[in-house]
C-alpha positions as CSV (number, residue, x, y, z in Angstrom):
1,M,0.0,0.0,0.0
2,L,1.3,3.4,-0.9
3,Y,0.7,6.2,1.6
4,H,1.0,9.9,0.8
5,I,2.7,10.5,4.1
6,G,5.6,12.6,5.5
7,G,7.1,13.7,8.7
8,Q,10.5,13.8,10.3
9,T,12.5,12.8,13.3
10,P,15.5,14.1,15.3
11,F,16.6,10.7,16.4
12,K,19.8,8.8,16.4
13,N,19.2,5.1,15.5
14,L,20.3,5.4,11.9
15,V,23.2,4.6,9.7
16,N,26.9,4.2,10.3
17,K,29.2,4.6,7.2
18,S,27.3,3.6,4.1
19,H,24.0,5.0,3.0
20,N,22.2,1.8,3.9
21,P,19.8,3.0,6.6
22,F,19.6,-0.4,8.3
23,E,23.0,-0.4,9.9
24,I,21.9,0.9,13.3
25,T,24.1,2.9,15.7
26,D,23.2,4.7,18.8
27,S,25.3,7.8,18.6
28,E,25.3,10.5,21.2
29,R,23.4,13.7,20.4
30,Y,25.5,16.9,20.0
31,P,24.1,20.1,18.7
32,L,25.7,21.5,15.6
33,V,24.8,24.6,13.7
34,I,26.1,24.7,10.2
35,P,26.3,28.4,9.0
36,V,25.3,28.9,5.4
37,N,27.8,31.2,3.6
38,G,26.3,33.9,1.4
39,R,26.1,33.0,-2.3
40,L,25.7,35.4,-5.1
41,I,23.1,35.0,-7.7
42,E,25.6,35.3,-10.5
43,N,25.2,31.6,-11.3
44,I,21.5,32.2,-11.9
45,K,22.2,35.1,-14.1
46,K,24.6,33.1,-16.2
47,V,22.2,30.2,-16.5
48,E,19.3,32.3,-17.4
49,G,21.4,34.2,-19.9
50,V,20.6,37.5,-18.3
51,E,22.5,40.1,-20.3
52,E,22.3,43.8,-20.9
53,K,20.9,44.6,-24.4
54,T,20.7,48.0,-26.1
55,M,18.1,49.2,-28.4
56,K,18.9,51.3,-31.5
57,V,16.7,54.4,-31.6
58,K,16.5,57.1,-34.1
59,N,18.2,60.2,-32.8
60,S,15.2,62.4,-33.3
61,I,12.9,60.2,-31.2
62,K,15.6,59.7,-28.6
63,S,15.9,63.5,-28.1
64,I,12.1,63.8,-27.6
65,V,12.1,61.0,-25.0
66,V,15.0,62.6,-23.1
67,V,13.5,66.1,-23.0
68,T,10.1,64.7,-21.9
69,F,11.8,62.6,-19.2
70,V,13.8,65.5,-17.8
71,F,10.7,67.6,-17.7
72,I,8.7,65.0,-15.8
73,L,11.6,64.2,-13.5
74,G,12.0,67.8,-12.5
75,I,8.4,68.0,-11.4
76,F,7.9,64.7,-9.7
77,L,11.3,63.6,-8.3
78,P,11.4,65.9,-5.3
79,M,7.8,64.8,-4.3
80,G,8.6,61.1,-4.9
81,A,11.8,61.2,-2.9
82,A,10.3,62.9,0.0
83,F,7.4,60.5,0.1
84,A,9.5,57.4,-0.4
85,Q,11.8,58.3,2.6
86,S,8.9,58.9,4.9
87,P,7.5,56.2,7.2
88,Q,4.2,57.9,6.9
89,G,4.3,57.4,3.1
90,L,5.1,53.8,3.5
91,A,2.2,53.4,6.0
92,N,-0.1,54.3,3.1
93,K,1.2,51.3,1.3
94,V,1.1,48.7,4.1
95,N,-0.9,48.2,7.2
96,P,-0.2,49.9,10.6
97,K,2.0,46.9,11.8
98,A,4.3,47.4,8.8
99,A,4.4,51.1,9.5
100,E,5.4,50.4,13.1
101,A,8.1,48.1,12.0
102,V,9.5,50.6,9.5
103,S,9.3,53.4,12.1
104,K,11.9,51.5,14.0
105,N,14.0,51.3,10.9
106,P,13.4,54.4,8.7
107,T,16.0,53.3,6.1
108,A,13.6,50.4,5.1
109,A,11.1,53.0,3.8
110,K,13.3,54.2,0.9
111,A,12.0,51.6,-1.5
112,T,10.5,52.9,-4.8
113,G,8.4,51.4,-7.5
114,L,6.3,49.2,-5.1
115,Q,3.1,49.7,-7.2
116,S,4.8,48.1,-10.2
117,F,6.2,45.1,-8.4
118,Q,4.1,42.0,-8.7
119,I,4.6,39.1,-6.3
120,E,2.6,36.7,-8.4
121,E,5.0,34.1,-9.9
122,T,8.1,36.1,-9.0
123,T,11.3,34.3,-8.2
124,I,14.1,34.5,-5.7
125,A,16.4,36.1,-8.2
126,E,13.8,38.7,-9.3
127,V,13.0,39.6,-5.7
128,Q,16.7,39.9,-4.8
129,R,17.3,42.2,-7.6
130,A,14.3,44.3,-6.5
131,L,15.6,44.4,-2.9
132,Q,19.1,45.2,-3.8
133,T,18.1,48.1,-6.1
134,N,15.7,49.5,-3.5
135,R,12.7,48.9,-5.7
136,I,11.0,47.2,-2.8
137,T,11.8,46.4,0.8
138,S,11.4,43.1,2.7
139,V,8.8,44.9,4.9
140,E,6.8,45.7,1.9
141,L,7.2,42.3,0.4
142,V,6.1,40.6,3.6
143,Q,3.1,42.8,3.8
144,M,2.1,42.1,0.2
145,Y,2.2,38.3,1.0
146,L,0.2,38.9,4.2
147,D,-2.4,40.8,2.3
148,R,-2.6,38.1,-0.3
149,I,-3.0,35.4,2.4
150,E,-5.8,37.5,4.0
151,E,-7.6,38.0,0.6
152,Y,-7.4,34.5,-0.8
153,D,-6.5,32.1,1.9
154,K,-8.7,33.4,4.8
155,N,-11.3,35.0,2.6
156,G,-12.3,34.8,-1.1
157,P,-11.9,31.2,-2.2
158,G,-10.7,30.3,1.3
159,I,-7.8,28.0,0.3
160,N,-7.0,27.5,4.0
161,S,-3.3,26.6,3.3
162,I,-1.8,28.7,6.1
163,I,-2.5,27.5,9.7
164,S,-0.5,30.3,11.4
165,V,1.2,33.5,10.5
166,N,4.4,34.6,12.2
167,P,3.4,37.7,14.3
168,E,7.1,38.8,14.2
169,A,7.5,38.6,10.4
170,L,7.3,42.3,9.8
171,E,9.8,43.1,12.5
172,I,12.2,40.5,11.2
173,A,11.7,41.9,7.7
174,A,12.6,45.4,9.0
175,E,15.8,44.0,10.5
176,M,16.7,42.3,7.1
177,D,16.2,45.7,5.4
178,K,18.4,47.4,8.0
179,I,21.4,45.1,7.5
180,R,21.0,44.5,3.7
181,G,24.3,45.0,2.0
182,K,26.4,44.6,5.2
183,G,28.6,41.6,5.6
184,N,28.2,38.2,4.1
185,Q,24.6,37.5,3.4
186,G,22.8,34.4,2.3
187,P,20.9,33.7,-0.9
188,L,17.5,34.0,0.9
189,H,18.2,37.3,2.6
190,G,14.8,39.0,3.1
191,I,12.9,36.2,1.3
192,P,9.6,35.0,2.9
193,V,9.3,31.2,3.5
194,I,6.5,29.1,4.8
195,L,7.2,25.8,6.8
196,K,5.0,22.8,6.9
197,D,3.5,22.7,10.4
198,N,5.6,19.8,11.6
199,I,8.8,21.8,11.5
200,D,9.9,23.5,14.8
201,S,10.7,27.2,14.7
202,K,11.3,29.4,17.7
203,D,9.0,32.0,16.4
204,N,5.8,32.7,18.2
205,M,3.9,30.0,16.4
206,P,3.1,26.4,17.6
207,T,4.3,23.3,15.8
208,T,1.2,21.1,15.7
209,A,1.3,18.5,12.9
210,G,-2.3,19.6,12.4
211,T,-3.5,18.0,15.6
212,I,-5.5,19.7,18.5
213,A,-3.3,17.9,21.0
214,L,-0.3,20.0,20.0
215,K,-2.0,23.4,19.6
216,D,0.2,24.7,22.5
217,N,3.5,23.1,21.3
218,Y,5.7,26.2,21.1
219,A,9.3,25.3,20.3
220,T,12.1,27.0,22.3
221,E,14.7,26.1,19.6
222,D,14.7,26.1,15.9
223,S,14.8,22.8,14.0
224,F,17.9,22.3,11.9
225,V,16.0,23.3,8.8
226,A,14.8,26.6,10.4
227,K,18.3,27.4,11.5
228,Q,19.7,26.9,8.0
229,L,17.0,29.1,6.6
230,R,17.7,31.9,9.1
231,E,21.4,31.6,8.5
232,A,20.6,32.2,4.8
233,G,18.5,35.3,5.7
234,A,15.0,33.8,5.2
235,I,12.0,35.3,6.9
236,I,9.8,32.5,8.2
237,L,6.4,34.0,7.3
238,G,4.1,31.2,8.7
239,K,3.3,27.6,9.0
240,A,1.3,25.6,6.5
241,N,-1.7,23.4,7.2
242,M,-1.1,19.7,6.5
243,S,-2.7,16.3,6.6
244,E,-2.9,15.5,10.4
245,W,0.0,13.5,11.7
246,A,1.4,13.6,8.2
247,Y,-1.5,11.5,6.9
248,F,-0.6,8.7,9.4
249,M,-3.5,9.1,11.7
250,T,-6.2,7.0,10.0
251,T,-7.7,5.7,6.8
252,G,-10.4,7.4,4.8
253,A,-9.5,11.0,5.6
254,P,-9.0,13.3,2.7
255,S,-5.5,14.6,2.0
256,G,-5.1,18.1,3.4
257,Y,-7.4,17.6,6.4
258,S,-6.4,18.3,10.0
259,G,-8.5,18.5,13.1
260,L,-6.8,21.8,14.0
261,G,-6.6,23.4,10.7
262,G,-9.5,22.0,8.7
263,Q,-9.4,21.2,5.0
264,V,-6.9,22.6,2.5
265,L,-8.6,23.4,-0.8
266,H,-7.1,23.0,-4.2
267,P,-6.1,26.4,-5.6
268,Y,-6.8,25.4,-9.2
269,G,-10.3,24.3,-8.4
270,P,-11.4,25.3,-4.8
271,D,-15.0,25.0,-5.7
272,T,-14.8,22.1,-8.3
273,F,-12.0,19.7,-7.5
274,A,-12.6,16.8,-5.2
275,T,-11.8,17.2,-1.5
276,G,-8.3,15.8,-1.0
277,S,-7.2,16.4,-4.6
278,V,-4.7,19.0,-3.3
279,G,-2.4,16.1,-2.3
280,G,-0.5,15.5,0.9
281,S,0.7,15.4,3.5
282,S,2.5,18.7,2.7
283,S,-0.9,20.0,1.4
284,G,-0.8,23.5,2.7
285,T,2.8,24.1,1.5
286,G,1.8,22.9,-2.0
287,A,-1.4,25.0,-2.1
288,G,0.2,28.0,-0.5
289,I,3.2,28.2,-2.8
290,A,1.0,27.5,-5.9
291,A,-1.3,30.4,-4.8
292,N,1.7,32.7,-4.4
293,F,1.4,33.1,-0.6
294,A,5.2,33.0,-0.2
295,L,8.3,32.6,-2.4
296,V,9.5,29.3,-1.0
297,G,7.9,26.4,0.9
298,I,9.4,23.6,2.9
299,G,7.6,20.3,3.0
300,S,8.4,16.9,4.4
301,E,8.1,13.4,3.0
302,T,8.1,9.8,4.2
303,S,6.5,8.4,1.0
304,G,5.1,10.9,-1.5
305,S,4.3,13.8,0.8
306,I,6.4,16.3,-1.2
307,L,6.0,14.8,-4.6
308,S,2.2,14.4,-4.3
309,P,1.2,18.0,-3.4
310,S,3.9,19.4,-5.7
311,S,2.7,17.6,-8.8
312,A,-0.9,18.3,-7.8
313,N,-0.3,22.0,-7.6
314,S,2.0,22.5,-10.6
315,L,5.1,23.0,-8.4
316,V,8.7,21.8,-8.4
317,G,9.3,19.6,-5.4
318,I,12.5,17.9,-4.3
319,K,12.4,14.9,-2.1
320,P,16.1,14.5,-1.2
321,T,18.2,11.5,-0.3
322,V,17.5,10.5,3.3
323,G,20.6,12.0,5.0
324,L,21.0,15.1,2.9
325,I,18.9,17.3,5.2
326,S,18.7,16.9,9.0
327,R,15.4,16.0,10.6
328,T,16.2,17.4,14.0
329,G,13.3,19.4,15.4
330,I,10.7,18.0,13.0
331,I,7.7,16.0,14.3
332,P,8.5,12.5,13.1
333,L,6.8,9.7,11.3
334,S,9.7,7.4,10.4
335,S,13.3,7.9,11.1
336,T,14.0,5.4,8.4
337,Q,12.3,7.4,5.5
338,D,11.7,11.0,6.7
339,T,13.2,14.0,5.0
340,A,12.4,17.6,4.5
341,G,12.7,19.3,1.1
342,P,11.9,22.5,-0.9
343,M,8.6,23.2,-2.8
344,T,8.8,26.1,-5.2
345,R,7.4,27.4,-8.5
346,T,10.7,27.0,-10.4
347,V,13.6,24.5,-10.5
348,T,16.0,27.4,-9.9
349,D,14.3,28.4,-6.7
350,A,14.2,24.8,-5.6
351,A,18.0,24.4,-6.3
352,I,18.8,27.5,-4.3
353,T,16.8,26.4,-1.4
354,L,18.1,22.9,-1.4
355,G,21.7,24.2,-1.1
356,V,20.6,26.2,1.9
357,L,19.2,23.2,3.7
358,T,22.1,20.7,3.4
359,G,24.6,20.1,6.2
360,I,25.9,17.6,8.6
361,D,24.1,17.5,12.0
362,E,25.6,15.5,14.9
363,T,22.1,15.1,16.4
364,D,20.9,13.3,13.2
365,P,23.7,10.8,12.4
366,I,22.4,9.8,9.0
367,T,23.5,13.2,7.7
368,K,27.1,12.0,8.0
369,T,26.5,9.9,4.9
370,S,26.2,13.1,3.0
371,E,29.8,14.1,3.6
372,G,31.6,14.7,0.3
373,K,28.3,14.1,-1.5
374,S,26.2,17.1,-0.8
375,L,26.5,20.7,-2.1
376,T,25.7,24.1,-0.6
377,D,25.1,25.5,-4.0
378,Y,23.2,23.5,-6.7
379,T,22.8,26.4,-9.1
380,P,25.8,25.4,-11.3
381,H,23.6,22.4,-12.3
382,L,20.9,24.5,-13.8
383,K,21.8,23.4,-17.3
384,K,19.5,23.9,-20.3
385,D,21.2,21.1,-22.1
386,G,20.8,18.7,-19.1
387,L,18.7,16.3,-21.1
388,Q,21.2,16.0,-24.0
389,G,22.3,12.4,-24.0
390,A,20.5,11.6,-20.8
391,R,19.3,8.0,-20.4
392,I,15.9,7.8,-18.7
393,G,13.9,4.7,-18.0
394,I,10.2,4.4,-17.8
395,D,8.2,1.5,-16.4
396,Y,4.7,1.9,-17.8
397,S,3.2,-0.3,-15.2
398,F,3.4,2.7,-12.9
399,A,1.3,4.8,-15.3
400,G,-1.6,2.4,-15.6
401,G,-5.3,2.9,-15.1
402,N,-8.2,3.3,-17.5
403,G,-10.2,6.1,-15.8
404,Q,-10.5,9.5,-17.4
405,A,-8.0,11.1,-15.1
406,Q,-5.4,8.3,-15.8
407,V,-6.0,8.6,-19.5
408,E,-5.3,12.3,-19.3
409,Q,-2.2,11.8,-17.3
410,R,-0.9,9.2,-19.8
411,R,-1.4,11.7,-22.6
412,I,0.5,14.3,-20.7
413,L,3.3,11.8,-19.9
414,E,3.6,10.8,-23.6
415,E,3.9,14.5,-24.5
416,A,6.6,15.0,-21.9
417,I,8.5,12.0,-23.3
418,E,8.5,13.5,-26.8
419,E,9.6,16.8,-25.4
420,M,12.5,15.2,-23.6
421,K,13.5,13.3,-26.7
422,A,13.5,16.7,-28.6
423,Q,16.0,17.9,-26.0
424,G,18.3,14.9,-26.8
425,A,17.2,12.4,-24.1
426,I,17.2,8.7,-24.7
427,I,14.0,7.2,-23.3
428,E,14.1,3.5,-22.6
429,Q,11.2,1.3,-21.6
430,V,12.2,-0.8,-18.5
431,T,10.8,-3.1,-15.9
432,I,11.5,-2.2,-12.3
433,P,11.7,-5.3,-10.1
434,R,8.9,-5.1,-7.5
435,P,9.0,-6.3,-3.8
436,P,7.2,-9.6,-3.4
437,S,3.5,-9.3,-2.6
438,S,3.9,-11.3,0.5
439,H,6.1,-8.6,2.1
440,S,3.9,-6.3,4.4
441,S,6.3,-4.0,6.2
442,I,5.6,-2.9,9.8
443,V,8.5,-0.3,9.7
444,L,6.4,2.9,9.5
445,W,4.1,1.9,12.4
446,H,7.1,0.8,14.6
447,D,9.1,3.9,13.7
448,F,6.1,6.2,14.4
449,K,5.6,4.9,18.0
450,H,9.3,5.0,18.9
451,D,10.2,8.3,17.2
452,L,7.0,10.2,18.3
453,N,7.4,9.1,21.9
454,A,11.0,10.5,21.8
455,Y,9.8,13.8,20.4
456,L,6.8,14.2,22.8
457,S,9.0,13.4,25.8
458,K,10.6,16.7,25.4
459,V,7.7,19.1,24.8
460,S,6.7,21.6,27.4
461,D,4.2,21.1,30.2
462,D,1.8,23.3,28.2
463,V,1.3,20.3,25.9
464,P,-1.2,17.7,27.4
465,V,0.4,14.7,25.7
466,K,3.8,13.1,26.4
467,S,3.5,9.9,24.4
468,L,1.5,8.3,21.6
469,A,-0.7,6.5,24.2
470,D,-1.5,10.0,25.6
471,V,-2.5,11.2,22.1
472,I,-4.9,8.3,21.6
473,E,-6.6,8.9,24.9
474,F,-6.7,12.7,24.3
475,N,-8.5,12.1,21.1
476,K,-11.0,9.8,22.6
477,Q,-12.2,12.5,25.0
478,D,-13.8,14.4,22.2
479,P,-13.9,12.0,19.2
480,D,-16.2,14.1,17.0
481,V,-13.8,17.0,17.0
482,R,-10.4,15.3,17.6
483,M,-10.7,12.1,15.6
484,R,-13.4,12.8,13.0
485,F,-12.1,10.0,10.7
486,G,-10.8,7.7,13.5
487,Q,-7.2,7.0,14.5
488,V,-6.5,3.4,13.2
489,H,-2.9,4.1,12.3
490,L,-2.2,5.6,15.7
491,E,-3.7,2.6,17.5
492,R,-1.9,0.1,15.3
493,A,1.4,1.9,16.0
494,Q,0.7,1.9,19.7
495,G,0.5,-1.9,19.5
496,M,4.1,-2.1,18.2
497,S,7.2,-2.8,20.2
498,D,9.0,0.4,21.3
499,D,12.4,-1.5,21.0
500,P,14.5,-0.2,18.1
501,L,16.3,-3.6,18.1
502,D,13.1,-5.6,17.8
503,P,14.1,-8.6,15.5
504,T,10.9,-8.4,13.4
505,Y,11.3,-4.7,12.9
506,L,15.0,-5.0,11.9
507,D,14.1,-7.8,9.5
508,H,11.5,-5.7,7.8
509,R,13.8,-2.7,7.6
510,E,16.4,-4.8,5.9
511,K,13.9,-6.3,3.4
512,D,12.4,-2.8,2.7
513,Y,15.8,-1.6,1.6
514,R,16.8,-4.8,-0.2
515,Y,13.6,-5.2,-2.2
516,N,13.4,-1.5,-3.2
517,A,17.1,-0.5,-3.5
518,T,19.6,-3.3,-4.1
519,E,17.2,-5.7,-5.8
520,G,14.9,-3.0,-7.2
521,I,16.0,0.5,-8.4
522,D,19.7,-0.4,-8.3
523,V,19.2,-3.3,-10.6
524,V,17.3,-1.5,-13.4
525,M,19.5,1.6,-13.2
526,A,22.7,-0.5,-13.7
527,E,21.2,-2.8,-16.3
528,H,20.2,0.0,-18.6
529,D,22.9,2.5,-17.5
530,L,20.3,5.1,-16.6
531,D,20.6,8.6,-15.3
532,A,17.1,8.5,-13.9
533,L,13.7,6.8,-13.8
534,L,10.6,8.7,-15.0
535,F,7.2,8.6,-13.3
536,I,3.9,10.5,-13.6
537,N,3.0,12.6,-10.6
538,N,4.0,10.7,-7.4
539,R,3.3,7.2,-8.8
540,G,6.1,4.9,-7.8
541,A,7.1,7.2,-4.9
542,G,7.1,4.2,-2.5
543,M,10.1,2.5,-3.9
544,P,12.6,5.5,-3.7
545,A,11.0,6.3,-0.3
546,R,11.9,2.9,1.1
547,A,15.3,3.0,-0.6
548,G,16.0,6.6,0.7
549,Y,16.6,7.8,-2.8
550,P,15.9,11.3,-4.2
551,S,13.2,12.5,-6.6
552,I,12.3,15.8,-8.2
553,T,8.9,16.6,-9.8
554,V,8.2,19.3,-12.4
555,P,5.0,20.7,-13.9
556,A,4.1,18.8,-17.1
557,G,0.7,20.2,-18.0
558,Y,-3.0,20.1,-17.1
559,S,-5.9,17.7,-17.7
560,N,-8.9,18.8,-19.7
561,V,-10.5,20.0,-16.4
562,G,-7.4,22.0,-15.4
563,M,-5.9,19.5,-12.9
564,P,-2.1,19.9,-12.8
565,V,0.0,17.0,-13.7
566,G,3.8,16.6,-13.1
567,V,6.6,14.3,-14.2
568,T,9.0,13.0,-11.6
569,F,12.7,12.0,-12.1
570,T,14.1,9.5,-9.6
571,G,17.8,8.7,-9.2
572,M,20.3,6.9,-6.9
573,A,21.4,8.2,-3.5
574,Y,22.9,11.7,-3.6
575,S,22.1,12.2,-7.3
576,E,20.3,15.5,-6.7
577,A,22.6,17.5,-8.9
578,R,22.0,15.3,-11.9
579,L,18.2,15.3,-11.2
580,I,18.2,19.1,-11.1
581,E,20.0,19.1,-14.5
582,L,17.3,16.9,-16.0
583,A,14.4,18.8,-14.4
584,Y,15.8,22.2,-15.3
585,S,16.3,21.3,-18.9
586,Y,12.8,19.9,-19.2
587,E,11.3,23.0,-17.4
588,Q,13.1,25.5,-19.6
589,A,12.2,23.7,-22.8
590,T,8.5,23.4,-21.9
591,Q,7.5,26.2,-19.4
592,K,4.3,24.3,-18.4
593,R,3.4,26.0,-15.2
594,V,0.4,28.4,-15.3
595,A,-0.6,30.2,-12.0
596,P,-4.1,29.6,-10.6
597,S,-6.5,32.4,-11.0
598,F,-8.9,33.6,-8.3
599,E,-10.6,36.3,-10.3
């Protein structure tokens, strides 16, 4: 059974030297903060071919333009300059909270051209250029996103993707404006980011996993992911709604539903698409970034929970190799399979964000397997010719189904294949060895009990639950509200052993890896000398999830009713750079993403 699930763990019973996540150690926990050095956006400019171009203009017309410009400038420049440098002037553009933040930092009010800056579909590079040229400030940028969230997430179509907003976001933005240009600053300096609501941040927002039991779970420390983002200069704008307990609470609940946050709607069809079609469990991150409520989103995945909502919302989503990004400070589902990853509107933004998130963390020993294999800057791999000569395998048994939706997806997949061939890719039909049908793994349920108990044992006394057993009993006290769809996964997990050395558990972990990696993906990749495997949407996500291997999904088109469809590239452990090359080449050749419209 394939679950669209995700969630992370800060725990220590992972790998030793190889990537195989079944060689268990019990390392000591030592905090480690990896600073992210500032990286210029010159790589992006080179990749995108940004260059200055001049236009030949007849001298007579040029003279008229110059005279007219000087005349207008002489009239309006003094007025505009005085207004732009006034906190009162800025207050007319943003709400009183923004004005208060700027009043503490008057230099942040010097931005010009705000009315012409559009946040819809903008990119990190475009925003950084606007910030660095004083076309806009981070305070103004944050306020524009807050206004958009209020208009379309809380009102209007009511997407309901954002479960909490950082009350300190404007103040942090003002500080980013104040220090801009001073010292070594990261690639996300002043960039608003939303986190899936299972990722701890020390901002005044709870980390809830969508469950009422954790509504008062305020973290005193940042997760490793949040630390990396702050080191890179990001502004944590808010937390995203999600499938409760990373879609590992029960069966029958729609993706994107949580007892605390309610149902996330699909931004491409909030009134028409089926409940749950938004994908999950990083549902709010997917819907929120698709709807332009922030520049960057961070999701998490155990099996499909980044790939599913990314492909369903016409986004780029990277599910990294388990070990590339630390899970410390993330509410866990499975220490065997959990990982965090970026969800963005472009491959470039995903590559920038991925580099920010990597690093070795002593409190999550599996990250030691990334030493010498990870990068802090993936932008050199944004290659338009990345598909030239690439060998890509496709197993059509993962693209089956005779329903209308499946037929539409197959049509889009075939179009994508032809487009890849046009870029020089070699597409080969393959058969991926599958795990035997007799194997029914208990790994996720066992991990969930052990890992969640460890996380909950450290929450504050304001949180009424300290174990999975407490959560189950808490929900039973008000079942209609706290467990509307039941809690069968929670109860099954509670029945598991809490021993990380339980023989049955270890046997299932070893088999999960062997069937899906060494006797599965590894075999077909070697046999056909492949760079990647190709899937539609998140179909097939279970195999790389159990292997711990990376995938990246990219917008590929839309069905006849407007449902987004993505194509997903999967590779071997720590092949993110190559996958980014393939994804970027396909994206640049096709440019399939179209923003949702709420008008």
